[in-house]
C-alpha positions as CSV (number, residue, x, y, z in Angstrom):
1,N,35.7,81.4,98.9
2,M,35.9,79.2,102.0
3,N,34.1,75.8,102.1
4,P,31.1,75.7,104.5
5,L,31.9,74.3,108.0
6,K,31.2,70.6,108.4
7,C,30.8,70.9,112.2
8,D,30.3,73.6,114.7
9,D,31.0,74.3,118.4
10,L,27.7,72.8,119.5
11,D,28.5,69.5,117.6
12,Y,31.7,69.2,119.6
13,I,30.1,70.3,122.9
14,H,27.3,67.8,122.6
15,F,29.9,65.1,121.9
16,L,31.9,66.1,125.0
17,I,28.7,65.9,127.1
18,A,27.6,62.6,125.6
19,S,31.0,60.9,125.6
20,Q,32.0,59.3,128.9
21,K,35.4,57.8,128.1
22,V,37.2,58.9,124.9
23,F,37.5,62.6,124.0
24,T,39.3,62.7,120.7
25,C,38.4,64.4,117.4
26,T,38.4,60.9,115.8
27,E,35.8,59.7,118.3
28,A,33.8,62.9,117.8
29,A,33.6,62.2,114.1
30,R,32.7,58.6,114.6
31,C,29.8,59.5,117.0
32,Q,28.0,61.9,114.7
33,P,24.6,61.0,113.2
34,E,24.8,59.1,109.9
35,G,24.6,61.3,106.9
36,K,26.1,64.2,108.8
37,A,29.4,62.7,110.0
38,P,32.3,64.9,109.2
39,A,35.9,63.6,109.1
40,H,37.9,64.0,112.3
41,D,39.9,66.7,110.5
42,A,36.8,68.9,110.6
43,F,36.8,68.8,114.4
44,T,40.5,69.5,114.5
45,R,40.1,72.5,112.3
46,L,37.1,73.7,114.4
47,L,39.2,73.5,117.6
48,Q,42.1,75.3,116.0
49,R,39.9,78.0,114.5
50,Q,38.0,78.9,117.7
51,S,39.3,80.4,120.9
52,P,38.3,78.3,123.9
53,D,34.8,79.3,125.0
54,T,34.2,77.8,128.4
55,E,31.0,79.8,128.7
56,A,29.4,78.0,125.8
57,L,30.3,74.6,127.3
58,W,28.8,75.7,130.7
59,Q,25.6,76.9,129.0
60,E,25.1,73.5,127.4
61,A,26.2,71.5,130.5
62,K,24.4,73.4,133.3
63,E,21.0,71.8,132.6
64,L,22.5,68.4,133.3
65,V,24.2,69.4,136.6
66,D,22.3,69.0,139.9
67,R,23.9,71.7,142.0
68,K,22.5,70.2,145.2
69,Q,24.2,66.8,144.9
70,G,27.1,65.1,143.1
71,L,30.7,66.0,143.0
72,L,33.0,68.4,141.2
73,V,36.2,66.7,139.9
74,V,39.3,68.5,138.7
75,D,41.6,66.6,136.5
76,D,44.7,67.5,134.7
77,T,45.9,65.6,131.6
78,T,49.1,65.8,129.7
79,L,48.6,65.6,126.0
80,D,51.9,64.0,124.8
81,K,53.8,66.1,122.3
82,L,57.1,64.2,122.7
83,Y,58.6,65.3,119.4
84,A,57.3,68.9,119.3
85,R,60.2,71.3,119.5
86,K,58.6,74.7,118.6
87,M,54.9,74.2,119.2
88,E,52.9,76.8,121.2
89,L,51.8,75.6,124.7
90,V,54.2,72.6,124.7
91,T,56.2,72.6,127.9
92,Y,57.4,70.0,130.4
93,H,54.7,68.4,132.6
94,W,54.3,65.3,134.7
95,S,52.7,62.4,132.9
96,G,51.0,59.6,134.9
97,K,50.9,57.6,131.7
98,H,54.7,57.7,131.3
99,R,55.4,58.1,135.1
100,Q,57.9,60.9,134.3
101,V,58.1,64.5,133.1
102,V,57.4,64.7,129.4
103,R,56.9,67.4,126.7
104,G,53.2,68.1,126.2
105,I,50.2,70.3,126.6
106,N,48.6,70.3,130.0
107,L,44.7,70.4,129.9
108,Q,42.8,71.0,133.2
109,T,39.2,69.9,133.2
110,L,36.3,70.4,135.6
111,L,33.7,67.7,135.6
112,W,30.5,67.2,137.6
113,T,29.5,63.7,138.4
114,D,26.7,61.9,140.2
115,G,28.7,58.6,140.2
116,K,27.3,57.6,136.8
117,A,27.4,60.6,134.4
118,L,30.5,62.7,133.8
119,I,29.5,66.2,132.6
120,P,32.4,68.6,131.6
121,C,31.7,72.0,133.0
122,D,35.0,74.0,132.4
123,F,38.5,73.5,131.0
124,R,41.8,75.4,130.8
125,V,45.0,74.9,128.9
126,Y,47.9,75.5,131.1
127,A,50.2,78.2,129.6
128,K,53.5,79.0,131.2
129,T,54.2,82.7,131.1
C-alpha cells in the first residue's frame, strides 16, 4: 500500500506560475494554503516520480499569456551538483554564480513577461548524449 499523494502536478504548476523569484521545493511547500501544506519532500518526490510534462505547464500558463504583446525570455540555469559523481544528468556547465565551469544540471526555461509578471511556458533539462 502506498500513501496517498500530498501534492500533485497542478499544485506545483500553480506554484511556478504564482512565484516570481524563488522556484524551490521548499518554497513550493511554504506557499501552499494552510491546512494543505505538504512538506518540501512531497514536492521533491513528485518531481522525481513524474516525467517532465511541458504540455501540462503550457495548458495552465497559456491563459495568462498575451500573445500579441510581451516578451519571450529564454534562460539557462545551472543547478549546482558540485559533489555529485554518479548522478544522472550531471555534467559540466558554465555557472554565472561561480563564474566558472562547474558540475551541475542545466535547466533551460522559457518565460513570457509583460514587464511585471513572469509566466513559465516551457522548460528542458539539458542532457548530453
